All heavy atoms as a GROMACS GRO file, in nm:
protein
  412
    1MET      N    1   7.011   6.762   1.570
    1MET     CA    2   7.099   6.881   1.555
    1MET      C    3   7.014   7.002   1.523
    1MET      O    4   6.903   6.993   1.472
    1MET     CB    5   7.201   6.859   1.443
    1MET     CG    6   7.308   6.757   1.477
    1MET     SD    7   7.437   6.752   1.350
    1MET     CE    8   7.538   6.887   1.404
    2ALA      N    9   7.077   7.111   1.544
    2ALA     CA   10   7.010   7.241   1.512
    2ALA      C   11   7.005   7.260   1.364
    2ALA      O   12   7.097   7.225   1.289
    2ALA     CB   13   7.083   7.357   1.576
    3GLU      N   14   6.897   7.320   1.318
    3GLU     CA   15   6.884   7.344   1.173
    3GLU      C   16   6.951   7.474   1.142
    3GLU      O   17   6.944   7.570   1.213
    3GLU     CB   18   6.732   7.358   1.144
    3GLU     CG   19   6.699   7.309   1.006
    3GLU     CD   20   6.548   7.301   0.984
    3GLU    OE1   21   6.484   7.218   1.052
    3GLU    OE2   22   6.500   7.381   0.900
    4VAL      N   23   7.014   7.476   1.024
    4VAL     CA   24   7.089   7.595   0.980
    4VAL      C   25   6.990   7.690   0.913
    4VAL      O   26   6.913   7.648   0.824
    4VAL     CB   27   7.198   7.553   0.884
    4VAL    CG1   28   7.274   7.677   0.833
    4VAL    CG2   29   7.298   7.461   0.956
    5GLN      N   30   6.997   7.816   0.949
    5GLN     CA   31   6.909   7.917   0.888
    5GLN      C   32   6.974   7.958   0.755
    5GLN      O   33   7.088   8.000   0.752
    5GLN     CB   34   6.894   8.035   0.980
    5GLN     CG   35   6.800   8.141   0.928
    5GLN     CD   36   6.786   8.255   1.024
    5GLN    OE1   37   6.847   8.260   1.128
    5GLN    NE2   38   6.698   8.348   0.990
    6THR      N   39   6.897   7.948   0.646
    6THR     CA   40   6.949   7.979   0.517
    6THR      C   41   6.893   8.108   0.455
    6THR      O   42   6.936   8.146   0.351
    6THR     CB   43   6.928   7.862   0.420
    6THR    OG1   44   6.788   7.835   0.415
    6THR    CG2   45   7.004   7.741   0.466
    7SER      N   46   6.790   8.165   0.519
    7SER     CA   47   6.735   8.289   0.464
    7SER      C   48   6.720   8.391   0.574
    7SER      O   49   6.695   8.356   0.688
    7SER     CB   50   6.596   8.259   0.399
    7SER     OG   51   6.508   8.216   0.500
    8TYR      N   52   6.741   8.512   0.535
    8TYR     CA   53   6.735   8.621   0.630
    8TYR      C   54   6.640   8.730   0.580
    8TYR      O   55   6.639   8.757   0.459
    8TYR     CB   56   6.874   8.686   0.649
    8TYR     CG   57   6.977   8.588   0.701
    8TYR    CD1   58   7.059   8.519   0.616
    8TYR    CD2   59   6.988   8.567   0.838
    8TYR    CE1   60   7.150   8.429   0.663
    8TYR    CE2   61   7.081   8.478   0.888
    8TYR     CZ   62   7.161   8.406   0.801
    8TYR     OH   63   7.254   8.318   0.850
    9GLU      N   64   6.561   8.785   0.667
    9GLU     CA   65   6.474   8.894   0.630
    9GLU      C   66   6.542   9.024   0.658
    9GLU      O   67   6.590   9.052   0.770
    9GLU     CB   68   6.344   8.892   0.710
    9GLU     CG   69   6.254   8.774   0.672
    9GLU     CD   70   6.122   8.779   0.746
    9GLU    OE1   71   6.072   8.891   0.768
    9GLU    OE2   72   6.070   8.674   0.781
   10MET      N   73   6.554   9.107   0.553
   10MET     CA   74   6.623   9.240   0.569
   10MET      C   75   6.515   9.341   0.591
   10MET      O   76   6.415   9.347   0.521
   10MET     CB   77   6.706   9.272   0.447
   10MET     CG   78   6.815   9.175   0.418
   10MET     SD   79   6.933   9.181   0.550
   10MET     CE   80   7.052   9.062   0.491
   11VAL      N   81   6.536   9.427   0.690
   11VAL     CA   82   6.444   9.537   0.717
   11VAL      C   83   6.520   9.666   0.695
   11VAL      O   84   6.636   9.675   0.724
   11VAL     CB   85   6.382   9.531   0.856
   11VAL    CG1   86   6.296   9.406   0.874
   11VAL    CG2   87   6.490   9.530   0.963
   12PRO      N   88   6.448   9.768   0.642
   12PRO     CA   89   6.523   9.896   0.625
   12PRO      C   90   6.552   9.960   0.759
   12PRO      O   91   6.475   9.955   0.855
   12PRO     CB   92   6.422   9.981   0.547
   12PRO     CG   93   6.288   9.915   0.571
   12PRO     CD   94   6.316   9.771   0.595
   13VAL      N   95   6.667  10.022   0.769
   13VAL     CA   96   6.711  10.088   0.892
   13VAL      C   97   6.721  10.237   0.861
   13VAL      O   98   6.794  10.276   0.770
   13VAL     CB   99   6.846  10.034   0.940
   13VAL    CG1  100   6.887  10.107   1.066
   13VAL    CG2  101   6.836   9.885   0.970
   14ALA      N  102   6.656  10.315   0.934
   14ALA     CA  103   6.658  10.462   0.914
   14ALA      C  104   6.776  10.522   0.988
   14ALA      O  105   6.823  10.470   1.088
   14ALA     CB  106   6.528  10.525   0.964
   15ALA      N  107   6.824  10.628   0.928
   15ALA     CA  108   6.939  10.697   0.986
   15ALA      C  109   6.906  10.745   1.128
   15ALA      O  110   6.995  10.744   1.214
   15ALA     CB  111   6.987  10.814   0.900
   16LYS      N  112   6.782  10.788   1.152
   16LYS     CA  113   6.745  10.835   1.284
   16LYS      C  114   6.755  10.726   1.390
   16LYS      O  115   6.789  10.750   1.505
   16LYS     CB  116   6.606  10.900   1.279
   16LYS     CG  117   6.496  10.802   1.248
   16LYS     CD  118   6.360  10.870   1.245
   16LYS     CE  119   6.252  10.774   1.206
   16LYS     NZ  120   6.124  10.830   1.196
   17ASP      N  121   6.730  10.598   1.351
   17ASP     CA  122   6.742  10.485   1.441
   17ASP      C  123   6.892  10.469   1.481
   17ASP      O  124   6.920  10.445   1.597
   17ASP     CB  125   6.693  10.361   1.380
   17ASP     CG  126   6.538  10.365   1.354
   17ASP    OD1  127   6.474  10.443   1.425
   17ASP    OD2  128   6.495  10.291   1.268
   18ILE      N  129   6.981  10.475   1.381
   18ILE     CA  130   7.120  10.459   1.412
   18ILE      C  131   7.169  10.576   1.501
   18ILE      O  132   7.243  10.552   1.594
   18ILE     CB  133   7.200  10.455   1.277
   18ILE    CG1  134   7.162  10.333   1.196
   18ILE    CG2  135   7.349  10.458   1.302
   18ILE    CD1  136   7.214  10.328   1.057
   19LEU      N  137   7.128  10.696   1.467
   19LEU     CA  138   7.169  10.809   1.550
   19LEU      C  139   7.118  10.798   1.692
   19LEU      O  140   7.185  10.835   1.787
   19LEU     CB  141   7.126  10.940   1.482
   19LEU     CG  142   7.201  10.975   1.356
   19LEU    CD1  143   7.144  11.102   1.292
   19LEU    CD2  144   7.350  10.997   1.383
   20ALA      N  145   6.995  10.758   1.705
   20ALA     CA  146   6.936  10.744   1.839
   20ALA      C  147   7.012  10.638   1.921
   20ALA      O  148   7.038  10.657   2.040
   20ALA     CB  149   6.791  10.706   1.830
   21ASP      N  150   7.050  10.528   1.856
   21ASP     CA  151   7.126  10.424   1.927
   21ASP      C  152   7.262  10.474   1.966
   21ASP      O  153   7.307  10.449   2.079
   21ASP     CB  154   7.140  10.304   1.829
   21ASP     CG  155   7.208  10.183   1.900
   21ASP    OD1  156   7.163  10.152   2.011
   21ASP    OD2  157   7.304  10.130   1.840
   22ARG      N  158   7.333  10.544   1.878
   22ARG     CA  159   7.462  10.601   1.914
   22ARG      C  160   7.452  10.707   2.024
   22ARG      O  161   7.539  10.716   2.112
   22ARG     CB  162   7.530  10.662   1.790
   22ARG     CG  163   7.572  10.553   1.694
   22ARG     CD  164   7.644  10.610   1.578
   22ARG     NE  165   7.681  10.500   1.488
   22ARG     CZ  166   7.747  10.520   1.371
   22ARG    NH1  167   7.782  10.643   1.336
   22ARG    NH2  168   7.778  10.419   1.295
   23GLN      N  169   7.347  10.788   2.020
   23GLN     CA  170   7.326  10.890   2.121
   23GLN      C  171   7.303  10.823   2.258
   23GLN      O  172   7.355  10.872   2.359
   23GLN     CB  173   7.209  10.981   2.087
   23GLN     CG  174   7.187  11.095   2.181
   23GLN     CD  175   7.301  11.197   2.183
   23GLN    OE1  176   7.350  11.231   2.077
   23GLN    NE2  177   7.339  11.238   2.297
   24HIS      N  178   7.223  10.717   2.260
   24HIS     CA  179   7.198  10.647   2.389
   24HIS      C  180   7.334  10.587   2.439
   24HIS      O  181   7.357  10.601   2.558
   24HIS     CB  182   7.097  10.535   2.363
   24HIS     CG  183   7.079  10.452   2.482
   24HIS    ND1  184   7.014  10.494   2.597
   24HIS    CD2  185   7.115  10.322   2.511
   24HIS    CE1  186   7.012  10.398   2.686
   24HIS    NE2  187   7.073  10.294   2.633
   25GLY      N  188   7.412  10.532   2.354
   25GLY     CA  189   7.539  10.476   2.394
   25GLY      C  190   7.634  10.585   2.448
   25GLY      O  191   7.699  10.565   2.550
   26TRP      N  192   7.635  10.700   2.386
   26TRP     CA  193   7.719  10.812   2.430
   26TRP      C  194   7.669  10.864   2.565
   26TRP      O  195   7.752  10.890   2.654
   26TRP     CB  196   7.719  10.924   2.327
   26TRP     CG  197   7.805  11.041   2.369
   26TRP    CD1  198   7.757  11.159   2.414
   26TRP    CD2  199   7.945  11.045   2.371
   26TRP    NE1  200   7.868  11.240   2.445
   26TRP    CE2  201   7.982  11.173   2.417
   26TRP    CE3  202   8.046  10.954   2.339
   26TRP    CZ2  203   8.116  11.211   2.432
   26TRP    CZ3  204   8.180  10.993   2.352
   26TRP    CH2  205   8.213  11.121   2.395
   27ASP      N  206   7.540  10.878   2.581
   27ASP     CA  207   7.485  10.926   2.708
   27ASP      C  208   7.518  10.828   2.823
   27ASP      O  209   7.554  10.867   2.932
   27ASP     CB  210   7.334  10.943   2.699
   27ASP     CG  211   7.295  11.060   2.610
   27ASP    OD1  212   7.383  11.148   2.581
   27ASP    OD2  213   7.181  11.060   2.560
   28THR      N  214   7.506  10.697   2.796
   28THR     CA  215   7.542  10.598   2.894
   28THR      C  216   7.690  10.603   2.930
   28THR      O  217   7.726  10.598   3.049
   28THR     CB  218   7.505  10.459   2.844
   28THR    OG1  219   7.367  10.455   2.811
   28THR    CG2  220   7.533  10.350   2.948
   29PHE      N  221   7.777  10.621   2.832
   29PHE     CA  222   7.920  10.631   2.854
   29PHE      C  223   7.953  10.752   2.937
   29PHE      O  224   8.033  10.745   3.031
   29PHE     CB  225   7.993  10.639   2.717
   29PHE     CG  226   8.138  10.673   2.732
   29PHE    CD1  227   8.228  10.584   2.778
   29PHE    CD2  228   8.182  10.801   2.699
   29PHE    CE1  229   8.361  10.616   2.789
   29PHE    CE2  230   8.316  10.835   2.710
   29PHE     CZ  231   8.406  10.743   2.758
   30MET      N  232   7.890  10.866   2.906
   30MET     CA  233   7.918  10.988   2.981
   30MET      C  234   7.870  10.981   3.123
   30MET      O  235   7.937  11.024   3.217
   30MET     CB  236   7.853  11.111   2.910
   30MET     CG  237   7.923  11.149   2.783
   30MET     SD  238   8.102  11.182   2.800
   30MET     CE  239   8.097  11.328   2.908
   31ARG      N  240   7.755  10.916   3.147
   31ARG     CA  241   7.705  10.899   3.284
   31ARG      C  242   7.801  10.810   3.363
   31ARG      O  243   7.834  10.840   3.480
   31ARG     CB  244   7.566  10.839   3.282
   31ARG     CG  245   7.499  10.836   3.414
   31ARG     CD  246   7.355  10.782   3.409
   31ARG     NE  247   7.276  10.838   3.298
   31ARG     CZ  248   7.226  10.770   3.196
   31ARG    NH1  249   7.243  10.640   3.195
   31ARG    NH2  250   7.156  10.831   3.103
   32ALA      N  251   7.847  10.700   3.307
   32ALA     CA  252   7.944  10.613   3.375
   32ALA      C  253   8.077  10.686   3.401
   32ALA      O  254   8.137  10.667   3.509
   32ALA     CB  255   7.966  10.488   3.290
   33THR      N  256   8.120  10.767   3.308
   33THR     CA  257   8.244  10.843   3.327
   33THR      C  258   8.229  10.940   3.442
   33THR      O  259   8.320  10.950   3.529
   33THR     CB  260   8.281  10.916   3.198
   33THR    OG1  261   8.294  10.824   3.090
   33THR    CG2  262   8.408  10.996   3.212
   34GLN      N  263   8.118  11.010   3.448
   34GLN     CA  264   8.100  11.107   3.559
   34GLN      C  265   8.095  11.036   3.695
   34GLN      O  266   8.153  11.083   3.788
   34GLN     CB  267   7.969  11.184   3.537
   34GLN     CG  268   7.974  11.281   3.421
   34GLN     CD  269   7.840  11.341   3.384
   34GLN    OE1  270   7.736  11.298   3.431
   34GLN    NE2  271   7.843  11.444   3.303
   35TRP      N  272   8.023  10.924   3.702
   35TRP     CA  273   8.019  10.849   3.827
   35TRP      C  274   8.160  10.792   3.863
   35TRP      O  275   8.197  10.796   3.978
   35TRP     CB  276   7.921  10.734   3.818
   35TRP     CG  277   7.778  10.775   3.842
   35TRP    CD1  278   7.685  10.804   3.751
   35TRP    CD2  279   7.718  10.803   3.970
   35TRP    NE1  280   7.568  10.843   3.809
   35TRP    CE2  281   7.586  10.843   3.945
   35TRP    CE3  282   7.765  10.798   4.101
   35TRP    CZ2  283   7.498  10.878   4.048
   35TRP    CZ3  284   7.678  10.833   4.207
   35TRP    CH2  285   7.546  10.871   4.175
   36GLY      N  286   8.235  10.754   3.766
   36GLY     CA  287   8.368  10.701   3.789
   36GLY      C  288   8.460  10.810   3.843
   36GLY      O  289   8.537  10.791   3.937
   37ILE      N  290   8.457  10.927   3.780
   37ILE     CA  291   8.537  11.038   3.827
   37ILE      C  292   8.498  11.083   3.967
   37ILE      O  293   8.582  11.106   4.056
   37ILE     CB  294   8.528  11.159   3.726
   37ILE    CG1  295   8.595  11.122   3.596
   37ILE    CG2  296   8.590  11.287   3.787
   37ILE    CD1  297   8.571  11.221   3.482
   38GLY      N  298   8.368  11.088   3.995
   38GLY     CA  299   8.319  11.119   4.128
   38GLY      C  300   8.366  11.020   4.233
   38GLY      O  301   8.407  11.058   4.344
   39ALA      N  302   8.362  10.892   4.198
   39ALA     CA  303   8.406  10.789   4.292
   39ALA      C  304   8.555  10.801   4.323
   39ALA      O  305   8.597  10.785   4.436
   39ALA     CB  306   8.373  10.649   4.236
   40VAL      N  307   8.633  10.831   4.219
   40VAL     CA  308   8.777  10.848   4.238
   40VAL      C  309   8.805  10.968   4.329
   40VAL      O  310   8.893  10.964   4.418
   40VAL     CB  311   8.855  10.859   4.104
   40VAL    CG1  312   8.995  10.901   4.120
   40VAL    CG2  313   8.846  10.724   4.028
   41VAL      N  314   8.736  11.077   4.304
   41VAL     CA  315   8.758  11.196   4.386
   41VAL      C  316   8.721  11.168   4.531
   41VAL      O  317   8.797  11.204   4.621
   41VAL     CB  318   8.675  11.316   4.330
   41VAL    CG1  319   8.672  11.431   4.429
   41VAL    CG2  320   8.732  11.360   4.199
   42VAL      N  321   8.608  11.102   4.557
   42VAL     CA  322   8.567  11.069   4.693
   42VAL      C  323   8.669  10.976   4.757
   42VAL      O  324   8.710  10.995   4.871
   42VAL     CB  325   8.427  11.006   4.695
   42VAL    CG1  326   8.396  10.946   4.829
   42VAL    CG2  327   8.322  11.108   4.655
   43LEU      N  328   8.717  10.879   4.683
   43LEU     CA  329   8.817  10.787   4.736
   43LEU      C  330   8.945  10.857   4.773
   43LEU      O  331   9.004  10.839   4.877
   43LEU     CB  332   8.845  10.676   4.634
   43LEU     CG  333   8.946  10.568   4.674
   43LEU    CD1  334   8.888  10.488   4.792
   43LEU    CD2  335   8.973  10.480   4.560
   44LEU      N  336   8.990  10.949   4.684
   44LEU     CA  337   9.111  11.024   4.714
   44LEU      C  338   9.094  11.113   4.835
   44LEU      O  339   9.189  11.126   4.918
   44LEU     CB  340   9.155  11.105   4.592
   44LEU     CG  341   9.205  11.024   4.475
   44LEU    CD1  342   9.236  11.116   4.353
   44LEU    CD2  343   9.335  10.945   4.513
   45VAL      N  344   8.984  11.177   4.852
   45VAL     CA  345   8.956  11.262   4.968
   45VAL      C  346   8.956  11.178   5.098
   45VAL      O  347   9.014  11.216   5.198
   45VAL     CB  348   8.826  11.340   4.953
   45VAL    CG1  349   8.783  11.406   5.082
   45VAL    CG2  350   8.839  11.443   4.845
   46LEU      N  351   8.892  11.061   5.091
   46LEU     CA  352   8.892  10.973   5.209
   46LEU      C  353   9.032  10.922   5.244
   46LEU      O  354   9.068  10.918   5.364
   46LEU     CB  355   8.800  10.855   5.183
   46LEU     CG  356   8.646  10.887   5.183
   46LEU    CD1  357   8.568  10.765   5.141
   46LEU    CD2  358   8.604  10.940   5.316
   47ILE      N  359   9.110  10.889   5.143
   47ILE     CA  360   9.248  10.847   5.169
   47ILE      C  361   9.324  10.962   5.232
   47ILE      O  362   9.403  10.944   5.328
   47ILE     CB  363   9.315  10.798   5.040
   47ILE    CG1  364   9.254  10.665   4.999
   47ILE    CG2  365   9.467  10.786   5.055
   47ILE    CD1  366   9.302  10.618   4.861
   48TYR      N  367   9.306  11.081   5.184
   48TYR     CA  368   9.376  11.199   5.240
   48TYR      C  369   9.333  11.221   5.383
   48TYR      O  370   9.418  11.254   5.467
   48TYR     CB  371   9.346  11.321   5.152
   48TYR     CG  372   9.406  11.450   5.209
   48TYR    CD1  373   9.544  11.471   5.198
   48TYR    CD2  374   9.327  11.543   5.275
   48TYR    CE1  375   9.599  11.587   5.249
   48TYR    CE2  376   9.383  11.656   5.329
   48TYR     CZ  377   9.519  11.681   5.317
   48TYR     OH  378   9.574  11.795   5.370
   49LEU      N  379   9.203  11.212   5.412
   49LEU     CA  380   9.154  11.239   5.547
   49LEU      C  381   9.209  11.131   5.646
   49LEU      O  382   9.239  11.165   5.759
   49LEU     CB  383   9.002  11.243   5.546
   49LEU     CG  384   8.939  11.360   5.479
   49LEU    CD1  385   8.788  11.347   5.478
   49LEU    CD2  386   8.982  11.492   5.550
   50PHE      N  387   9.214  11.006   5.606
   50PHE     CA  388   9.255  10.900   5.698
   50PHE      C  389   9.405  10.886   5.707
   50PHE      O  390   9.456  10.854   5.815
   50PHE     CB  391   9.195  10.767   5.655
   50PHE     CG  392   9.046  10.757   5.685
   50PHE    CD1  393   8.956  10.736   5.584
   50PHE    CD2  394   8.998  10.768   5.816
   50PHE    CE1  395   8.820  10.727   5.611
   50PHE    CE2  396   8.864  10.759   5.846
   50PHE     CZ  397   8.776  10.735   5.740
   51PHE      N  398   9.478  10.909   5.600
   51PHE     CA  399   9.623  10.884   5.601
   51PHE      C  400   9.702  11.010   5.583
   51PHE      O  401   9.824  11.005   5.581
   51PHE     CB  402   9.657  10.783   5.492
   51PHE     CG  403   9.590  10.648   5.511
   51PHE    CD1  404   9.494  10.606   5.426
   51PHE    CD2  405   9.628  10.567   5.617
   51PHE    CE1  406   9.431  10.485   5.439
   51PHE    CE2  407   9.565  10.444   5.635
   51PHE     CZ  408   9.470  10.400   5.546
   52GLY      N  409   9.641  11.124   5.555
   52GLY     CA  410   9.711  11.246   5.525
   52GLY      C  411   9.750  11.320   5.640
   52GLY      O  412   9.816  11.359   5.712
   0.00000   0.00000   0.00000
């Protein structure tokens, strides 16, 4: 069986590390949102051109 880990090493986490991680997440979210909005607009224009 797997051995249970009973001790953990704690390392200090700086606020700048947390902020950098959150900034990266926000930037990724905004990039995905922009691509999603662009794809919807293109899809709507194509639907309008073909069926409008």
